[in-house]
N, CA and C of each residue as an Amber inpcrd file, in Angstrom:
protein
   672
  82.6560000 -13.4960000   6.1230000  82.0140000 -14.0130000   4.9180000
  80.5400000 -13.6180000   4.9140000  80.0700000 -13.0710000   3.8060000
  78.6920000 -12.6260000   3.7190000  77.7360000 -13.8160000   3.7070000
  76.6370000 -13.6580000   4.4180000  75.6120000 -14.7010000   4.4080000
  74.3960000 -14.2520000   3.6010000  74.5360000 -13.1880000   2.8250000
  73.4020000 -12.6780000   2.0560000  73.0210000 -13.6750000   0.9630000
  71.7250000 -13.8830000   0.8100000  71.2410000 -14.7750000  -0.2360000
  70.6880000 -13.9820000  -1.4220000  70.3840000 -12.7050000  -1.1810000
  69.9390000 -11.8180000  -2.2560000  70.7230000 -10.5130000  -2.1440000
  71.2220000 -10.0450000  -3.2560000  71.9360000  -8.7730000  -3.2760000
  71.5810000  -8.0340000  -4.5620000  71.0940000  -6.8050000  -4.4100000
  70.7890000  -5.9590000  -5.5550000  71.6870000  -4.7270000  -5.4930000
  72.3070000  -4.3960000  -6.5950000  73.2200000  -3.2580000  -6.6650000
  72.7830000  -2.3370000  -7.7990000  72.3570000  -1.1250000  -7.4170000
  71.9960000  -0.0680000  -8.3790000  71.0310000  -0.5600000  -9.4520000
  69.9680000  -1.2270000  -9.0020000  69.0070000  -1.8140000  -9.9380000
  67.9470000  -0.7820000 -10.3320000  67.7260000  -0.6640000 -11.6270000
  66.6650000   0.1900000 -12.1550000  65.8320000  -0.6130000 -13.1490000
  64.5710000  -0.2080000 -13.2720000  63.6820000  -0.8480000 -14.2450000
  62.8430000   0.2030000 -14.9390000  62.9900000   0.2540000 -16.2500000
  62.1750000   1.1420000 -17.0740000  61.3070000   0.3160000 -18.0180000
  60.1310000   0.8390000 -18.2780000  59.2360000   0.2390000 -19.2670000
  59.0220000   1.2740000 -20.3570000  59.3420000   0.8810000 -21.5860000
  59.2630000   1.8120000 -22.7020000  58.1140000   1.4420000 -23.6280000
  57.3050000   2.4290000 -23.9550000  56.2380000   2.2460000 -24.9270000
  56.5980000   3.0410000 -26.1870000  55.6990000   3.0280000 -27.1480000
  55.9600000   3.7420000 -28.3970000  56.0620000   5.2460000 -28.1740000
  55.4220000   5.7410000 -27.1040000  55.3630000   7.1940000 -26.9070000
  56.0890000   7.6930000 -25.6680000  56.4350000   6.7900000 -24.7470000
  57.0350000   7.2820000 -23.5060000  57.8640000   6.1960000 -22.8320000
  58.5980000   6.6180000 -21.8030000  59.3760000   5.6870000 -20.9890000
  59.0230000   5.9360000 -19.5270000  58.6890000   4.8710000 -18.8150000
  58.2850000   4.9840000 -17.4140000  59.3260000   4.2890000 -16.5460000
  59.8530000   5.0200000 -15.5530000  60.7910000   4.4350000 -14.5990000
  60.0140000   3.9040000 -13.4080000  60.0760000   2.5830000 -13.2080000
  59.3520000   1.9490000 -12.1080000  60.2370000   1.8630000 -10.8700000
  61.4960000   1.4890000 -11.0610000  62.4700000   1.4120000  -9.9710000
  63.7230000   2.1460000 -10.3860000  64.3550000   2.8240000  -9.4210000
  65.5200000   3.6490000  -9.7360000  66.6230000   3.4500000  -8.7050000
  67.7430000   2.9170000  -9.1420000  68.9600000   2.8230000  -8.3320000
  68.7070000   2.1500000  -6.9860000  68.0980000   0.9660000  -7.0280000
  67.7640000   0.2160000  -5.8150000  68.9280000  -0.7020000  -5.4370000
  69.3760000  -0.5850000  -4.2020000  70.3990000  -1.4890000  -3.6650000
  69.9070000  -2.0460000  -2.3350000  70.0690000  -3.3490000  -2.1600000
  69.6670000  -3.9770000  -0.8990000  70.3300000  -5.3390000  -0.7750000
  70.3520000  -5.8420000   0.4600000  70.8280000  -7.1860000   0.7260000
  69.8580000  -7.8630000   1.6790000  69.6570000  -9.1560000   1.4690000
  68.8140000  -9.9640000   2.3480000  69.6610000 -11.1100000   2.8650000
  69.7150000 -11.2320000   4.1870000  70.5590000 -12.2620000   4.8020000
  69.8370000 -13.6070000   4.8770000  70.6080000 -14.6500000   4.9830000
  70.0550000 -15.9930000   5.0930000  69.1390000 -16.1000000   6.3180000
  67.9330000 -16.6180000   6.1190000  66.9750000 -16.8020000   7.1940000
  66.2060000 -15.5530000   7.5770000  66.4750000 -14.4370000   6.9290000
  65.8060000 -13.1800000   7.2580000  64.4310000 -13.1240000   6.5970000
  63.5180000 -12.4230000   7.2480000  62.2050000 -12.1420000   6.6670000
  62.1030000 -10.6420000   6.4590000  61.9390000 -10.2200000   5.2060000
  61.8060000  -8.7950000   4.9300000  60.4710000  -8.5270000   4.2490000
  59.9260000  -7.3470000   4.5380000  58.6750000  -6.9200000   3.9200000
  58.9670000  -5.7760000   2.9630000  58.4150000  -5.8530000   1.7640000
  58.4630000  -4.7570000   0.8030000  57.1000000  -4.0930000   0.8260000
  57.0530000  -2.8330000   1.2580000  55.7740000  -2.1400000   1.4040000
  55.7820000  -0.8690000   0.5630000  54.5990000  -0.3390000   0.3420000
  54.4460000   0.8790000  -0.4460000  53.0370000   0.9360000  -1.0000000
  52.6610000   2.0910000  -1.5130000  51.3190000   2.2540000  -2.0630000
  51.1900000   1.4130000  -3.3320000  49.9610000   1.2140000  -3.7610000
  49.7090000   0.4750000  -4.9930000  50.4120000   1.1580000  -6.1630000
  51.1140000   0.3710000  -6.9560000  51.8320000   0.9190000  -8.0920000
  53.2150000   1.4350000  -7.7690000  53.6660000   1.2530000  -6.5220000
  54.9750000   1.7740000  -6.1180000  56.1380000   0.9780000  -6.7130000
  55.8670000  -0.2660000  -7.1170000  56.9300000  -1.0880000  -7.6870000
  57.3000000  -2.2910000  -6.8380000  56.4770000  -2.5890000  -5.8250000
  56.7840000  -3.7040000  -4.9220000  56.8820000  -5.0310000  -5.6800000
  55.8400000  -5.3260000  -6.4430000  55.8140000  -6.6010000  -7.1590000
  56.8790000  -6.6410000  -8.2550000  57.1440000  -5.4820000  -8.8630000
  58.1990000  -5.4290000  -9.8790000  59.5460000  -5.7790000  -9.2650000
  59.8220000  -5.2220000  -8.0890000  61.0900000  -5.5350000  -7.4260000
  61.1570000  -7.0160000  -7.0750000  60.0460000  -7.5700000  -6.6000000
  60.0460000  -8.9910000  -6.2680000  60.3500000  -9.8480000  -7.4900000
  59.7340000  -9.5380000  -8.6230000  59.9650000 -10.3410000  -9.8200000
  61.4210000 -10.2420000 -10.2840000  62.0410000  -9.0890000 -10.0670000
  63.4600000  -8.9320000 -10.4240000  64.3430000  -9.7500000  -9.4860000
  64.0730000  -9.6600000  -8.1720000  64.8880000 -10.3780000  -7.1950000
  64.7770000 -11.8890000  -7.3830000  63.6090000 -12.3410000  -7.8610000
  63.3770000 -13.7720000  -8.0500000  63.8390000 -14.2730000  -9.4090000
  64.3100000 -13.3650000 -10.2610000  64.7630000 -13.7790000 -11.5790000
  63.6440000 -14.0490000 -12.5570000  62.4400000 -13.5650000 -12.2500000
  61.3230000 -13.7050000 -13.1820000  61.3940000 -12.6620000 -14.2940000
  62.1440000 -11.6050000 -14.0500000  62.3630000 -10.5350000 -15.0300000
  63.7860000 -10.0290000 -14.8180000  64.2840000  -9.2650000 -15.7590000
  65.6400000  -8.7360000 -15.6360000  65.5890000  -7.2120000 -15.5680000
  66.4870000  -6.6010000 -14.7880000  66.4670000  -5.1340000 -14.6620000
  66.9720000  -4.4490000 -15.9220000  66.6130000  -3.1980000 -16.0650000
  67.1330000  -2.3990000 -17.1780000  68.6040000  -2.0840000 -16.9780000
  68.9990000  -1.9350000 -15.7080000  70.4130000  -1.7200000 -15.3740000
  70.6360000  -2.1900000 -13.9400000  71.8990000  -2.3970000 -13.5920000
  72.2360000  -2.8880000 -12.2690000  72.3640000  -4.4040000 -12.2600000
  72.7700000  -4.9450000 -11.1130000  72.9960000  -6.3800000 -10.9750000
  72.2370000  -6.9430000  -9.7810000  71.7820000  -8.1750000  -9.9380000
  71.1310000  -8.8980000  -8.8470000  71.8030000 -10.2510000  -8.6980000
  72.1920000 -10.5650000  -7.4650000  72.7000000 -11.8930000  -7.1360000
  71.6410000 -12.6280000  -6.3240000  71.3670000 -13.8550000  -6.7130000
  70.4160000 -14.7010000  -6.0030000  71.1100000 -16.0240000  -5.6900000
  71.3150000 -16.2790000  -4.3990000  71.9920000 -17.4970000  -3.9560000
  73.3460000 -17.6660000  -4.6390000  74.0720000 -16.5340000  -4.7470000
  75.4140000 -16.5590000  -5.3110000  75.4730000 -16.5350000  -6.8200000
  74.3230000 -16.4860000  -7.4830000  74.2670000 -16.4570000  -8.9440000
  73.9640000 -15.0430000  -9.4270000  74.8020000 -14.5090000 -10.3070000
  74.5260000 -13.2160000 -10.9310000  73.4890000 -13.4630000 -12.0290000
  72.2820000 -12.9670000 -11.8240000  71.1740000 -13.3490000 -12.6900000
  71.3720000 -12.9190000 -14.1350000  72.0660000 -11.7930000 -14.3460000
  72.2780000 -11.3230000 -15.7210000  73.2030000 -12.2450000 -16.5110000
  73.9310000 -13.1010000 -15.7930000  74.8410000 -14.0370000 -16.4540000
  74.1710000 -15.3720000 -16.7810000  72.9010000 -15.5100000 -16.3990000
  72.1590000 -16.7360000 -16.6630000  71.1450000 -16.4980000 -17.7750000
  70.9810000 -17.4880000 -18.6480000  69.9230000 -17.3760000 -19.6490000
  68.5860000 -17.7660000 -19.0270000  67.5310000 -17.6640000 -19.8180000
  66.1860000 -17.9310000 -19.2970000  66.0840000 -19.3310000 -18.7080000
  66.6820000 -20.3050000 -19.3840000  66.6020000 -21.6950000 -18.9350000
  67.3190000 -21.8850000 -17.6000000  68.4820000 -21.2570000 -17.4640000
  69.2490000 -21.3920000 -16.2200000  68.5380000 -20.6970000 -15.0640000
  67.9310000 -19.5440000 -15.3190000  67.1750000 -18.8610000 -14.2640000
  65.9680000 -19.6920000 -13.8420000  65.3020000 -20.3180000 -14.8120000
  64.1610000 -21.1750000 -14.4990000  64.5990000 -22.3720000 -13.6590000
  65.7600000 -22.9350000 -13.9810000  66.2670000 -24.0760000 -13.2120000
  66.5900000 -23.6690000 -11.7800000  67.1560000 -22.4690000 -11.6130000
  67.4610000 -21.9650000 -10.2730000  66.1810000 -21.7900000  -9.4690000
  65.1620000 -21.2190000 -10.0860000  63.8800000 -21.0390000  -9.3860000
  63.2770000 -22.3910000  -9.0140000  63.3440000 -23.3380000  -9.9330000
  62.7650000 -24.6530000  -9.6810000  63.4660000 -25.3630000  -8.5330000
  64.7780000 -25.1900000  -8.4570000  65.5710000 -25.9040000  -7.4480000
  65.5030000 -25.2630000  -6.0670000  65.4150000 -23.9370000  -6.0020000
  65.7000000 -23.2810000  -4.7290000  64.7230000 -22.1960000  -4.3080000
  63.6900000 -21.9280000  -5.1170000  62.8060000 -20.8010000  -4.8450000
  61.3670000 -21.2850000  -4.7290000  60.6390000 -20.7310000  -3.7550000
  59.2130000 -20.9960000  -3.6140000  58.4310000 -19.7100000  -3.8090000
  57.1990000 -19.8460000  -4.2610000  56.3550000 -18.6710000  -4.5150000
  54.9610000 -18.8810000  -3.9210000  54.4220000 -17.8040000  -3.3440000
  53.0160000 -17.7580000  -2.9470000  52.4530000 -16.4370000  -3.4690000
  51.3370000 -16.5110000  -4.1930000  50.7740000 -15.3200000  -4.8080000
  49.3940000 -15.0140000  -4.2230000  48.9110000 -13.8090000  -4.5250000
  47.5900000 -13.4010000  -4.0620000  46.5180000 -14.3100000  -4.6470000
  46.6230000 -14.6010000  -5.9480000  45.7390000 -15.5970000  -6.5650000
  46.4210000 -16.9450000  -6.3930000  45.6990000 -17.9250000  -5.9700000
  46.3040000 -19.1430000  -5.4380000  47.0300000 -19.9670000  -6.4980000
  46.5890000 -19.8470000  -7.7680000  47.2540000 -20.5030000  -8.9070000
  47.3550000 -22.0170000  -8.7350000  46.3000000 -22.6130000  -8.2190000
  46.2420000 -24.0680000  -8.1560000  45.7320000 -24.6140000  -9.4990000
  46.1140000 -25.8390000  -9.8150000  45.6450000 -26.4840000 -11.0370000
  44.2580000 -27.0650000 -10.7510000  43.2120000 -26.6010000 -11.4530000
  41.8420000 -26.9910000 -11.1010000  41.5820000 -28.4930000 -11.1760000
  42.2760000 -29.1790000 -12.0910000  42.0060000 -30.5990000 -12.3000000
  42.7960000 -31.5020000 -11.3580000  43.6780000 -30.9200000 -10.5370000
  44.4650000 -31.7010000  -9.5890000  43.9070000 -31.5250000  -8.1830000
  43.9280000 -32.5930000  -7.4040000  43.4690000 -32.4660000  -6.0270000
  44.5420000 -31.7990000  -5.1670000  44.2310000 -31.5870000  -3.8960000
  45.1440000 -30.8450000  -3.0180000  46.5160000 -31.5200000  -2.9440000
  46.5280000 -32.8220000  -2.7530000  47.7950000 -33.5490000  -2.6490000
  48.6040000 -33.4300000  -3.9340000  47.9510000 -33.5710000  -5.0640000
  48.6430000 -33.4880000  -6.3600000  49.1730000 -32.0850000  -6.6080000
  48.4050000 -31.0590000  -6.2060000  48.8880000 -29.6860000  -6.3660000
  50.1400000 -29.4420000  -5.5320000  50.1810000 -29.9930000  -4.3180000
  51.3640000 -29.8260000  -3.4660000  52.5700000 -30.5400000  -4.0710000
  52.3550000 -31.7100000  -4.6520000  53.4580000 -32.4870000  -5.2190000
  53.9770000 -31.9220000  -6.5400000  53.2250000 -31.0230000  -7.1610000
  53.5380000 -30.5670000  -8.5140000  54.9590000 -30.0360000  -8.6890000
  55.4790000 -29.1770000  -7.7870000  56.8500000 -28.6790000  -8.0020000
  57.8910000 -29.7970000  -8.0800000  57.7260000 -30.8460000  -7.2780000
  58.6650000 -31.9690000  -7.3190000  58.5410000 -32.7200000  -8.6300000
  57.3280000 -32.8840000  -9.1170000  57.1180000 -33.5830000 -10.3830000
  57.7180000 -32.7880000 -11.5390000  57.5970000 -31.4670000 -11.4740000
  58.1810000 -30.6130000 -12.5170000  59.6970000 -30.7680000 -12.5390000
  60.2880000 -30.9550000 -11.3650000  61.7350000 -31.1710000 -11.2770000
  62.1500000 -32.5440000 -11.7870000  61.1730000 -33.4000000 -12.0880000
  61.4850000 -34.7380000 -12.5540000  61.6630000 -35.7480000 -11.4480000
  61.2990000 -35.3570000 -10.2260000  61.4210000 -36.2650000  -9.0910000
  60.1500000 -37.1030000  -8.9580000  60.3050000 -38.2660000  -8.3630000
  59.1330000 -39.0740000  -8.0510000  58.2780000 -38.3290000  -7.0310000
  56.9730000 -38.4640000  -7.1710000  56.0940000 -37.7720000  -6.2440000
  56.2660000 -38.2710000  -4.8200000  56.6780000 -37.3840000  -3.9210000
  56.8750000 -37.7400000  -2.5130000  55.5410000 -37.5450000  -1.7980000
  54.7310000 -38.5810000  -1.8360000  53.3780000 -38.4840000  -1.2810000
  53.4200000 -38.2090000   0.2180000  54.3590000 -38.8550000   0.9020000
  54.4320000 -38.6980000   2.3600000  54.7690000 -37.2630000   2.7330000
  55.7190000 -36.6470000   2.0100000  56.0830000 -35.2550000   2.3130000
  54.9140000 -34.3210000   2.0120000  54.2550000 -34.5160000   0.8730000
  53.1220000 -33.6600000   0.5200000  52.0160000 -33.7890000   1.5660000
  51.7580000 -35.0180000   2.0160000  50.7230000 -35.2210000   3.0290000
  51.1110000 -34.5630000   4.3560000  52.3970000 -34.6190000   4.7000000
  52.8630000 -33.9900000   5.9300000  52.7200000 -32.4710000   5.8500000
  53.0400000 -31.8960000   4.6930000  52.8870000 -30.4510000   4.5260000
  51.4150000 -30.0490000   4.6270000  50.5360000 -30.8320000   4.0350000
  49.1060000 -30.5470000   4.1710000  48.6740000 -30.6540000   5.6290000
  49.2470000 -31.6100000   6.3410000  48.9620000 -31.7280000   7.7780000
  49.4290000 -30.4710000   8.5170000  50.6190000 -29.9680000   8.1560000
  51.1620000 -28.7880000   8.8310000  50.2940000 -27.5550000   8.6150000
  49.5850000 -27.4950000   7.4880000  48.7120000 -26.3430000   7.2430000
  47.2510000 -26.6540000   7.5910000  47.0390000 -27.7690000   8.2920000
  45.7140000 -28.0660000   8.8180000  44.7260000 -28.6440000   7.8270000
  45.2260000 -29.3480000   6.8060000  44.3300000 -29.8770000   5.7830000
  44.3320000 -31.4000000   5.7160000  44.6940000 -32.0560000   6.7890000
  44.5760000 -33.5100000   6.8310000  43.1120000 -33.8990000   6.6020000
  42.9110000 -34.8570000   5.7000000  41.5580000 -35.2690000   5.3550000
  41.0060000 -34.5740000   4.1280000  41.7460000 -33.5750000   3.6350000
  41.2910000 -32.8380000   2.4420000  42.1630000 -33.1400000   1.2220000
  43.0140000 -34.1520000   1.3240000  44.0080000 -34.4280000   0.2820000
  43.3900000 -34.6590000  -1.0980000  42.2250000 -35.2910000  -1.1500000
  41.6410000 -35.6450000  -2.4430000  40.6430000 -34.6090000  -2.9550000
  40.5070000 -33.5030000  -2.2470000  39.5790000 -32.4620000  -2.6810000
  40.1980000 -31.6180000  -3.7970000  39.3890000 -31.2970000  -4.7900000
  39.8040000 -30.3870000  -5.8540000  39.7440000 -28.9460000  -5.3460000
  40.4760000 -28.0180000  -5.9860000  40.4070000 -26.6130000  -5.5570000
  38.9870000 -26.0690000  -5.4830000  38.1250000 -26.4890000  -6.4160000
  36.7400000 -25.9930000  -6.4150000  35.9520000 -26.4570000  -5.2010000
  36.4640000 -27.4770000  -4.5100000  35.8070000 -27.9990000  -3.3100000
  36.3980000 -27.4140000  -2.0270000  37.3100000 -26.4620000  -2.1780000
  37.9830000 -25.8510000  -1.0370000  37.6310000 -24.3730000  -0.9540000
  37.6180000 -23.8390000   0.2490000  37.4100000 -22.3920000   0.4280000
  38.6690000 -21.6400000  -0.0090000  38.5450000 -20.3110000  -0.1020000
  39.7070000 -19.5110000  -0.4730000  40.8610000 -19.7010000   0.4920000
  40.5520000 -19.7140000   1.7910000  41.6000000 -19.9110000   2.7840000
  42.2550000 -21.2660000   2.6620000  41.4330000 -22.2950000   2.3780000
  41.9890000 -23.6400000   2.2090000  42.8590000 -23.7110000   0.9580000
  42.4500000 -23.0420000  -0.1070000  43.2610000 -23.0230000  -1.3280000
  44.6190000 -22.3550000  -1.0670000  44.6140000 -21.2740000  -0.2820000
  45.8820000 -20.6190000   0.0110000  46.7450000 -21.4930000   0.9130000
  46.1370000 -22.3010000   1.7650000  46.9060000 -23.2570000   2.5690000
  47.5840000 -24.2910000   1.6660000  46.8700000 -24.7540000   0.6650000
  47.4680000 -25.6890000  -0.3040000  48.6420000 -25.0110000  -1.0190000
  48.4420000 -23.7400000  -1.4010000  49.5130000 -23.0060000  -2.0780000
  50.7320000 -22.8540000  -1.1720000  50.5120000 -22.6300000   0.1300000
  51.6210000 -22.5490000   1.0810000  52.3630000 -23.8750000   1.1630000
  51.6040000 -24.9580000   1.2960000  52.2260000 -26.2800000   1.3700000
  53.0300000 -26.5620000   0.0990000  52.4630000 -26.2210000  -1.0480000
  53.1550000 -26.4290000  -2.3330000  54.4630000 -25.6540000  -2.3870000
  54.4520000 -24.4310000  -1.8580000  55.6500000 -23.5890000  -1.9140000
  56.8230000 -24.2090000  -1.1660000  56.5330000 -25.0150000  -0.1390000
  57.6000000 -25.6100000   0.6640000  57.9410000 -27.0360000   0.2280000
  57.2950000 -27.5350000  -0.8220000  57.4560000 -28.9310000  -1.2260000
  58.9050000 -29.2770000  -1.5670000  59.5960000 -28.3850000  -2.2560000
  60.9580000 -28.6770000  -2.7080000  62.0220000 -28.0700000  -1.7910000
  61.6160000 -27.7810000  -0.5440000  62.5430000 -27.2430000   0.4540000
  63.2810000 -26.0000000  -0.0780000  62.5380000 -24.9590000  -0.4440000
  63.1710000 -23.7730000  -1.0320000  64.0680000 -23.0450000  -0.0400000
  65.1230000 -22.4700000  -0.5610000  66.0050000 -21.6410000   0.2680000
  65.4130000 -20.2440000   0.4560000  64.6610000 -19.7800000  -0.5520000
  64.0360000 -18.4520000  -0.5000000  62.5740000 -18.5900000  -0.8980000
  61.6980000 -17.9340000  -0.1320000  60.2770000 -17.8960000  -0.4620000
  59.8850000 -16.4580000  -0.7710000  59.2800000 -16.2580000  -1.9360000
  58.7270000 -14.9600000  -2.3160000  57.2080000 -15.0380000  -2.1960000
  56.6300000 -14.1190000  -1.4290000  55.1840000 -14.0960000  -1.2260000
  54.6550000 -12.7240000  -1.6270000  53.7680000 -12.6970000  -2.6190000
  53.2400000 -11.4380000  -3.1540000  51.7880000 -11.2770000  -2.7220000
  51.5430000 -10.4100000  -1.7340000  50.2080000 -10.1560000  -1.1900000
  49.4750000 -11.4810000  -0.9050000  50.0710000 -12.3760000  -0.1030000
  49.5010000 -13.7220000   0.0530000  48.1410000 -13.7680000   0.7350000
  47.7440000 -12.6670000   1.3840000  46.4340000 -12.6460000   2.0440000
  45.4700000 -11.6700000   1.3760000  45.8380000 -11.1850000   0.2070000
  45.0550000 -10.1270000  -0.4350000  43.6430000 -10.5260000  -0.8130000
  43.3940000 -11.8240000  -1.0440000  42.0620000 -12.2770000  -1.4580000
  41.2810000 -12.9230000  -0.3230000  41.7400000 -12.7320000   0.9100000
  41.1390000 -13.4340000   2.0400000  40.4960000 -12.4590000   3.0260000
  39.4770000 -12.9370000   3.7250000  38.8810000 -12.1080000   4.7780000
  39.8550000 -12.0000000   5.9480000  39.5820000 -11.0680000   6.8580000
  40.5480000 -10.7240000   7.9100000  40.8830000 -11.9250000   8.7990000
  39.8850000 -12.7000000   9.1860000  40.1300000 -13.8280000  10.0740000
  40.9600000 -14.9060000   9.3720000  40.5760000 -15.2180000   8.1350000
  41.3120000 -16.2360000   7.3720000  42.7290000 -15.7590000   7.0940000
  42.8780000 -14.4700000   6.7880000  44.2030000 -13.9130000   6.5170000
  45.1100000 -14.0740000   7.7270000  44.5740000 -13.8340000   8.9240000
  45.3760000 -13.9570000  10.1380000  45.8870000 -15.3900000  10.3060000
  45.0440000 -16.3590000   9.9810000  45.4470000 -17.7670000  10.0780000
  46.5540000 -18.0790000   9.0760000  46.3950000 -17.5880000   7.8480000
  47.4050000 -17.8310000   6.8040000  48.7310000 -17.1800000   7.1870000
  48.6770000 -15.9770000   7.7690000  49.9000000 -15.2980000   8.1940000
  50.6350000 -16.1310000   9.2470000  49.8840000 -16.6250000  10.2300000
  50.5010000 -17.4560000  11.2640000  51.1460000 -18.6920000  10.6520000
  50.4590000 -19.3350000   9.7130000  51.0020000 -20.5210000   9.0470000
  52.2520000 -20.1830000   8.2490000  52.2070000 -19.0600000   7.5360000
  53.3490000 -18.6600000   6.7140000  54.6040000 -18.4960000   7.5600000
  54.4870000 -17.7900000   8.6670000  55.6700000 -17.5430000   9.4900000
  56.1050000 -18.7980000  10.2500000  55.1430000 -19.6430000  10.6160000
  55.5040000 -20.9040000  11.2810000  56.2670000 -21.8130000  10.3280000
  55.7640000 -21.9540000   9.1110000  56.4500000 -22.7760000   8.1210000
  57.8250000 -22.2030000   7.8040000  57.8760000 -20.8850000   7.6560000
  59.1420000 -20.2410000   7.3330000  60.1740000 -20.4860000   8.4290000
  59.7410000 -20.3730000   9.6760000  60.6460000 -20.6120000  10.8060000
  61.0860000 -22.0800000  10.8510000  60.1230000 -22.9760000  10.7120000
  60.4280000 -24.4020000  10.8350000  61.3560000 -24.8890000   9.7290000
  61.2460000 -24.2910000   8.5570000  62.0430000 -24.7410000   7.4090000
  63.3050000 -23.8990000   7.2080000  63.4710000 -22.8450000   8.0100000
  64.6740000 -22.0150000   7.9070000  64.7960000 -21.2710000   6.5930000
  63.6730000 -20.8930000   6.0400000  63.6470000 -20.2650000   4.7230000
  63.7990000 -18.7420000   4.8340000  64.4620000 -18.1530000   3.8690000
  64.5140000 -16.6980000   3.7460000  63.2150000 -16.2330000   3.0940000
  62.6010000 -15.1960000   3.6510000  61.2860000 -14.7460000   3.1760000
  61.3510000 -13.3180000   2.6590000  60.8570000 -13.1260000   1.4350000
  60.6620000 -11.7880000   0.8780000  59.1670000 -11.6340000   0.6420000
  58.5580000 -10.7070000   1.3790000  57.1080000 -10.5830000   1.4200000
  56.6770000  -9.2240000   0.8810000  55.8450000  -9.2280000  -0.1400000
  55.2540000  -7.9990000  -0.6610000  53.8920000  -7.8200000  -0.0150000
  53.6780000  -6.6840000   0.6240000  52.3950000  -6.4720000   1.3000000
  52.0950000  -4.9840000   1.4430000  50.8100000  -4.6790000   1.5390000
  50.3790000  -3.3170000   1.9060000  49.8370000  -3.3010000   3.3210000
  49.8940000  -4.4650000   3.9930000  49.3340000  -4.6260000   5.3310000
  50.4100000  -4.3530000   6.3850000  50.3020000  -3.2470000   7.1360000
  51.3470000  -2.9200000   8.1150000  51.4860000  -3.9650000   9.2150000
  50.3890000  -4.6100000   9.5870000  50.4750000  -5.6440000  10.6270000
  51.2710000  -6.8490000  10.1360000  51.0930000  -7.1910000   8.8710000
  51.8620000  -8.2860000   8.2860000  53.3320000  -7.9000000   8.1910000
  53.6020000  -6.6660000   7.7800000  54.9870000  -6.2010000   7.6670000
  55.6940000  -6.2330000   9.0220000  54.9560000  -5.9250000  10.0870000
  55.5510000  -5.9070000  11.4270000  56.0400000  -7.2820000  11.8750000
  55.5100000  -8.3370000  11.2870000  55.9290000  -9.6890000  11.6360000
  57.3140000 -10.0170000  11.0710000  57.7610000  -9.2200000  10.1200000
  59.0540000  -9.4660000   9.4770000  60.1930000  -8.8670000  10.2950000
  61.4140000  -9.2900000  10.0000000  62.5850000  -8.7560000  10.6920000
  62.8720000  -7.3200000  10.2860000  62.4980000  -6.9910000   9.0540000
  62.8560000  -5.6770000   8.5200000  61.8370000  -5.2890000   7.4630000
  61.5490000  -3.9830000   7.3790000  60.6090000  -3.4710000   6.3840000
  61.3070000  -2.4740000   5.4900000  61.1440000  -2.6370000   4.1780000
  61.6920000  -1.7090000   3.2000000  60.5320000  -1.0120000   2.4960000
  60.5500000   0.3080000   2.5200000  59.4960000   1.1040000   1.9080000
  59.9050000   1.4910000   0.4940000  59.0420000   1.1880000  -0.4610000
  59.2810000   1.5870000  -1.8480000  58.4450000   2.8220000  -2.1270000
  59.1370000   3.8950000  -2.4690000  58.4700000   5.1820000  -2.6910000
  59.1970000   5.9110000  -3.8090000  58.4230000   6.3140000  -4.8230000
  59.0330000   7.0370000  -5.9250000  60.0930000   6.2450000  -6.6660000
  59.9200000   4.9310000  -6.7020000  60.8640000   4.0790000  -7.4100000
  62.1300000   3.7730000  -6.6610000  62.2290000   4.2530000  -5.4030000
  63.4170000   4.0230000  -4.6030000  63.0390000   3.2640000  -3.3300000
  64.0320000   2.6480000  -2.7240000  63.8130000   1.8380000  -1.5260000
  64.4920000   2.4980000  -0.3350000  63.7520000   2.5880000   0.7570000
  64.3220000   3.1480000   1.9820000  63.8290000   2.3320000   3.1730000
  64.5620000   2.3720000   4.2620000  64.1230000   1.6660000   5.4630000
  62.8750000   2.3210000   6.0060000  61.9000000   1.5000000   6.3660000
  60.6440000   2.0530000   6.8780000  60.7520000   2.3370000   8.3700000
């Protein structure tokens, strides 16, 4: 029995303008197993983030099929895909995307509140503790450093116990020392929570921390 949580079969993505058509991804097939950490690497503009958005159901391919946690994404409407992401998917982005008017604790609790659940203050506080932010719960994003904001974003991503975490250049806005700390936290949280990780990065050292690296080149995916 397959334990794959993500499966892409012959996936392509084209973007059409009034004057031309651009192929971003071409005939991409891959599988990601439960609990695996994979890195998507490639030069800027290679299609890494585009592939991530397709695998996460944030966009749909021009052709081919993607299964996410046993769901064929093309068979789901926008509302159903959003519900799947809300229930089972976590995201960490290069820009931290915290709500400026909410404090750290409230930002971490936000995914649960969006799901209609009562705010689990104890869980949010524990996640902040795990990322080293005990005592900073009531601070607004503007009162936190970039590294601290990304720690809040990491804690938020794990709030609803996601089965899959997508991270798009999660250290791209951080200095080298802070980035190293965030990387350690990301992999520690991922291990402790048993989450499947799909990581978009241009950093070879970060990619080496993953179980497997896939190189995106010329719109195609190959083992690095």
